[in-house]
N, CA and C of each residue as an Amber inpcrd file, in Angstrom:
protein
   264
   0.7990000  -1.1280000   0.0070000  -0.0440000  -0.0100000  -0.0210000
   0.9240000   1.2310000  -0.1710000   2.0350000   1.1570000   0.5750000
   3.0310000   2.3310000   0.6910000   3.2450000   2.7300000  -0.6900000
   3.7230000   1.8800000  -1.6100000   4.0680000   2.4420000  -2.9880000
   3.1490000   2.9840000  -3.5680000   1.6080000   2.6270000  -3.4850000
   0.7000000   3.2260000  -4.0280000   0.6740000   4.7660000  -3.6710000
   0.5870000   5.0050000  -2.2680000   0.5640000   6.4740000  -1.9480000
   1.7660000   7.3190000  -2.3720000   3.1840000   6.4100000  -2.1820000
   4.2540000   7.2090000  -2.6340000   4.3490000   7.7580000  -4.0010000
   3.7390000   6.7900000  -4.9560000   3.7250000   7.0160000  -6.3890000
   2.6880000   8.0250000  -6.6940000   1.6180000   8.0100000  -6.0170000
   0.4730000   8.9690000  -6.1820000   1.0030000  10.4490000  -5.7430000
   1.7260000  10.4560000  -4.8520000   2.1870000  11.8250000  -4.4160000
   3.3580000  12.3630000  -5.3520000   4.0360000  11.4420000  -5.9110000
   5.1100000  11.7470000  -6.8630000   4.4490000  12.1740000  -8.2040000
   3.4220000  11.5990000  -8.7070000   2.5060000  11.9200000  -9.9160000
   1.9910000  13.2990000  -9.5020000   1.4470000  13.5540000  -8.3840000
   0.8340000  14.8250000  -8.1700000   1.8110000  15.8590000  -8.1780000
   2.9230000  15.5770000  -7.6670000   4.0130000  16.7960000  -7.6070000
   4.4910000  16.9590000  -9.0570000   4.5670000  15.9350000  -9.9710000
   4.9000000  16.1860000 -11.3850000   3.7730000  16.8370000 -12.1400000
   2.5070000  16.6690000 -11.7930000   1.4410000  17.3960000 -12.3760000
   1.3050000  18.9100000 -12.0930000   1.3740000  19.0380000 -10.8480000
   1.7560000  20.4610000 -10.2880000   2.8940000  21.2250000 -10.9290000
   3.9940000  20.5480000 -11.0340000   5.2370000  21.0940000 -11.7660000
   4.7320000  21.5960000 -13.1840000   4.1570000  20.6050000 -13.7460000
   3.6310000  20.8880000 -15.1460000   2.6210000  21.9620000 -15.4380000
   1.7080000  22.1050000 -14.5240000   0.5890000  23.0530000 -14.1810000
   1.4190000  24.4120000 -14.1770000   2.3730000  24.6050000 -13.2510000
   3.1230000  25.5880000 -13.0340000   3.9260000  26.1180000 -14.2650000
   4.5380000  25.2750000 -14.9940000   5.0460000  25.4430000 -16.1710000
   4.1600000  26.1140000 -17.0970000   3.0840000  25.3900000 -17.2750000
   2.1420000  26.0060000 -18.2890000   1.5980000  27.4790000 -17.8950000
   1.3610000  27.7480000 -16.6840000   1.0280000  28.9780000 -16.1630000
   2.0500000  30.0680000 -16.5720000   3.3490000  29.6930000 -16.3250000
   4.4440000  30.5470000 -16.6280000   4.3780000  30.7880000 -18.2050000
   4.3470000  29.7610000 -18.9940000   4.2710000  29.8600000 -20.5240000
   3.1700000  30.7180000 -20.7220000   1.9550000  30.4620000 -20.0710000
   0.7870000  31.3150000 -20.4280000   1.0370000  32.9440000 -20.2890000
   1.7700000  33.1230000 -19.3170000   2.1170000  34.4620000 -18.8860000
   3.1670000  35.0910000 -19.8920000   3.9910000  34.2590000 -20.4610000
   4.9290000  34.7780000 -21.3860000   4.6310000  35.1130000 -22.8220000
   3.4860000  34.3090000 -23.3040000   2.9760000  34.4530000 -24.4600000
   2.4940000  35.8290000 -24.8050000   2.9110000  36.4400000 -26.0280000
   2.5440000  37.8610000 -26.2000000   1.5110000  38.0190000 -27.3050000
   1.3420000  37.0170000 -28.2000000   0.4950000  37.0680000 -29.3420000
  -0.7120000  36.5650000 -28.8400000  -1.9410000  37.5500000 -29.3200000
  -3.3790000  37.2620000 -28.7390000  -3.8360000  35.8370000 -28.9870000
  -3.5780000  35.5600000 -30.3880000  -4.1990000  34.0710000 -30.9210000
  -3.5790000  33.0440000 -30.1280000  -2.2460000  33.0640000 -29.8050000
  -1.5420000  32.0870000 -29.1600000  -2.0020000  32.0360000 -27.6550000
  -2.3110000  33.0760000 -27.0170000  -2.6040000  33.0860000 -25.6790000
  -4.2150000  32.6150000 -25.6430000  -4.9120000  32.9600000 -26.6070000
  -6.3450000  32.3550000 -26.4210000  -6.4170000  31.0980000 -26.5590000
  -5.4490000  30.4990000 -27.6360000  -5.3060000  29.0230000 -27.9010000
  -5.0240000  28.3350000 -26.4400000  -3.8980000  28.9570000 -25.7480000
  -3.5110000  28.1620000 -24.8340000  -4.5050000  28.1340000 -23.5240000
  -5.0710000  29.3400000 -23.3740000  -6.1700000  29.4880000 -22.3080000
  -7.3410000  28.4670000 -22.7540000  -7.6720000  28.2280000 -23.8700000
  -8.7380000  27.4320000 -24.2140000  -8.2560000  25.9380000 -23.9790000
  -6.9500000  25.4420000 -24.2520000  -6.4700000  24.1180000 -24.0180000
  -6.4560000  23.9890000 -22.3980000  -6.1140000  24.9530000 -21.7480000
  -6.1850000  24.8010000 -20.3010000  -7.7160000  24.5350000 -19.7300000
  -8.6920000  25.3520000 -20.2930000  -9.7230000  25.0360000 -19.7790000
 -10.3750000  23.7150000 -20.0950000  -9.8330000  23.2140000 -21.2350000
 -10.4360000  21.8770000 -21.4840000  -9.5860000  20.6930000 -20.6140000
  -8.4700000  21.2610000 -20.5250000  -7.7180000  20.0740000 -19.4880000
  -8.0860000  20.2300000 -18.0390000  -8.2290000  21.5220000 -17.6060000
  -8.8300000  21.4750000 -16.2710000 -10.1290000  22.4230000 -16.1630000
 -11.1380000  21.7560000 -15.9740000 -12.6380000  22.4570000 -16.0190000
 -12.6590000  23.4290000 -14.8620000 -13.0970000  24.5380000 -15.0040000
 -13.3170000  25.5100000 -14.1490000 -12.1820000  26.4780000 -13.9780000
 -11.1610000  26.3390000 -14.8570000  -9.8840000  26.9890000 -14.8290000
 -10.2290000  28.3510000 -15.6160000  -9.5150000  29.4630000 -14.9080000
  -9.4270000  30.7930000 -15.4690000  -8.0530000  31.4800000 -15.2450000
  -7.8000000  32.4400000 -15.8430000  -6.5280000  33.1050000 -15.3730000
  -6.7330000  34.3570000 -14.2560000  -7.5170000  33.4510000 -12.9990000
  -7.7030000  34.4010000 -11.8660000  -7.1870000  33.7430000 -10.5720000
  -7.2560000  34.2020000  -9.5640000  -6.7130000  33.5630000  -8.3990000
  -7.4780000  32.3330000  -8.0720000  -8.7590000  32.4660000  -8.1530000
  -9.8430000  31.2240000  -7.8310000  -9.4290000  30.2840000  -8.9190000
  -9.4760000  30.7240000 -10.2440000  -9.2610000  29.7450000 -11.2550000
  -7.9540000  28.8390000 -11.2380000  -6.7600000  29.4190000 -10.7700000
  -5.5630000  28.7920000 -10.7260000  -5.6230000  27.8550000  -9.3970000
  -6.3190000  28.3620000  -8.4270000  -6.5330000  27.3620000  -7.3530000
  -7.1350000  26.1600000  -7.6800000  -8.2150000  26.3830000  -8.4180000
  -8.9540000  25.1390000  -9.0030000  -8.1860000  24.1610000  -9.9420000
  -7.1870000  24.9280000 -10.7640000  -6.2660000  24.2560000 -11.5720000
  -5.3130000  23.4670000 -10.9570000  -4.7670000  23.9500000  -9.5980000
  -3.9140000  23.3430000  -8.9110000  -4.4500000  22.1350000  -8.2980000
  -5.5740000  22.3910000  -7.7520000  -6.2970000  21.4400000  -6.9400000
  -6.5750000  20.0790000  -7.9610000  -6.9590000  20.4050000  -9.0120000
  -7.1210000  19.5090000 -10.2560000  -5.9910000  18.6980000 -10.6980000
  -4.6810000  19.5580000 -10.6300000  -3.4510000  18.8950000 -10.8560000
  -3.1700000  17.9230000  -9.9830000  -3.3000000  18.2100000  -8.5910000
  -3.0530000  17.3250000  -7.5240000  -3.7960000  16.0700000  -7.7730000
  -5.0290000  16.0270000  -7.8640000  -6.0560000  15.0060000  -8.1600000
  -5.7210000  14.2370000  -9.1600000  -5.5890000  14.5780000 -10.4420000
  -5.0150000  14.1190000 -11.7160000  -3.7450000  13.2380000 -11.3350000
  -2.7700000  14.0190000 -10.9190000  -1.5490000  13.4440000 -10.6010000
  -1.4570000  12.1620000  -9.7390000  -2.1500000  12.2950000  -8.6720000
  -2.3840000  11.3900000  -7.7210000  -3.0990000  10.0620000  -8.2260000
  -4.0850000  10.4510000  -9.0140000  -4.8190000   9.1990000  -9.6350000
  -3.9880000   8.4510000 -10.5980000  -3.3320000   9.1870000 -11.4710000
  -2.5080000   8.6540000 -12.6150000  -1.4010000   7.9380000 -11.8440000
  -0.8050000   8.4650000 -10.7720000   0.3010000   7.7210000  -9.9890000
  -0.1260000   6.2810000  -9.5230000  -1.3480000   6.2930000  -8.8530000
  -1.7770000   5.1650000  -8.3470000  -2.1900000   4.2090000  -9.4640000
  -2.7100000   4.7130000 -10.4210000  -3.0950000   3.9540000 -11.5420000
  -1.7830000   3.0660000 -12.3720000  -0.7250000   3.9630000 -12.3590000
   0.4710000   3.5220000 -12.6800000   1.0530000   2.2990000 -11.9910000
   0.9150000   2.3950000 -10.9680000   1.4520000   1.3150000  -9.8810000
   0.5810000   0.0990000  -9.9470000  -0.8860000   0.4230000 -10.0240000
  -1.7210000  -0.8400000 -10.2510000  -1.3100000  -1.4870000 -11.6330000
  -1.3520000  -0.6960000 -12.4380000  -0.9680000  -1.4320000 -13.9810000
   0.2150000  -2.1400000 -13.9360000   1.3810000  -1.7000000 -13.3190000
   2.4660000  -2.2620000 -13.1470000   2.4190000  -3.6970000 -12.3330000
   1.6430000  -3.5780000 -11.3460000   1.4710000  -4.8330000 -10.5810000
   0.7540000  -5.7310000 -11.3210000  -0.3420000  -5.3140000 -12.0310000
  -1.0890000  -6.3370000 -12.7730000  -0.5110000  -6.7710000 -14.0370000
   0.3210000  -6.0640000 -14.7070000   0.7700000  -6.4910000 -15.8270000
   2.2350000  -6.8300000 -16.0100000   3.2120000  -5.9370000 -15.2930000
   4.5780000  -6.1540000 -15.3600000   5.2080000  -7.0940000 -14.3100000
   4.7270000  -7.1350000 -13.2850000   5.1760000  -8.3120000 -12.4280000
   4.9570000  -9.6060000 -12.5140000   5.9770000 -10.3980000 -12.6600000
   5.7480000 -11.8550000 -13.0680000   5.4040000 -12.5790000 -11.8900000
   4.3930000 -13.6260000 -12.1140000   4.0370000 -14.5200000 -11.0180000
   4.7830000 -15.7240000 -11.1260000   5.0180000 -16.3240000  -9.9520000
   5.6880000 -17.6660000 -10.1520000   4.8190000 -18.8960000  -9.8310000
   3.4140000 -18.5030000 -10.4510000   2.6120000 -19.6380000 -10.2820000
   2.8520000 -20.7350000 -11.3220000   3.7050000 -20.4950000 -12.3940000
   3.8370000 -21.4470000 -13.4680000   4.7210000 -22.6080000 -13.1510000
C-alpha cells in the first residue's frame, strides 16, 4: 500500500510542476491568438480554470487530483501487467 501513496504523491508533484510551467508559459505568450489558444487548452484540461486567483487554485487542486490518480493507476498497472507471477 505504501508504494501506491508514494507514487501517487510523486505523480501529483509532477502534475503540479507541469501546471506551474504551463502558467508561466501562458504569462510569457505575447500574441493574442496563441494566448487564447493556450487558455482554451487549459480550460479543456482543467474544467473551471481561468487566469484568476480562484481559477488557478482550481487548476492546482485538479492537478494534484489528476496526478495522484495517474500515479496510483501506474502502480496498479505495473502490479497487474509487469510483475511476473511464480505460479507456473
